[in-house]
N, C-alpha and C positions, 0 to 999 in steps of 0.2 A: 767778625769772621765766624764761620760755622765750622766746627770740627765734630768728630764723633762724640756723642754723649758718653759719660762715664758711668751711666746708670740705666736702668730699664724704664723707670718712671719717676718723675718728680713734679710736685706742684709747689709753686712759690706764690705767696700772696704779696703783691707789690704795695708800696706805701700808699698808693691811691685807692687801694681796695680791690683792684683788678687782679686776676690770676694769670700766671704763666704756667702752662702745663706742657711738659716735655715727655713724650712717649717714645720708647725705643725697645719694644718687647723682645726683639731678636738680638739685642746687643749682647755681645760676649767677646771673649778674647779671640775667638775664631771669626766672629761676624763683626768686624771693626770698621767696615767701609759703608758709607752712605750709598745705598742703591737708589732710593727715591726719598723725597721729603714732601710733606704737605704742611701748609700754614693755614689754619682754620679750615681744614678740609679741602683746600685747593692745592694743586701741584705747585711746588716752589723749587725753582732751579738756581736761584741766586746763591752765591757763596757768602752772603752776609745778611744781617738783619739790622734794621735801623733801631736806634734807641726809642725813637718816637713810636714806631710800630709796636714794639714790645710793651710800651707803657699803656697801650690800649687794651692789653690783655690778649693772650693768644694761646692757641693749642698747636704745638709742633709735633707732628708724627713722623718718625724716622723709620724707614724700612732698611735694616742693616743687612749686609751680605759679607760673605767670605772673600769676595772679589770686588775690586773697585768698578764703579760705573764710569767709564772713561768718556761718556757722552754727556754726563750731567755737569752743568755749571761751566760750559766751555764757550758760551757766546759772550761777546764783549759786554752786553748788558747784565750778565751774571757776575761780572767782576766788581769788587767794591770800588767806590770812588777813590781817586788818587790825585793829589795835587801835582804829582810829577807828570801824570798823563795830561793834565790841564796845561802845564807849562810847555809840554812838547807839542801842543796844538792838537791833541786828540780829543 
């Protein structure tokens, strides 16, 4: 699940040597909502990231805002996988 970062920038070197870079330069107590997000330079609207994707190394760019973007991440394909949805026949 993706939430608002708690920092403006962080670089983590993974065990496999790849890097995960998270940029949120406008992040602050006032700008706590994700307006847009990019994964490796491409728009990303999902509300989750897979562990497999992160292990490849990635750059996540967050554009933070004082107001929530109520259109981001609202499509069914943006929701994380759920066993309960599978059982309900969805």
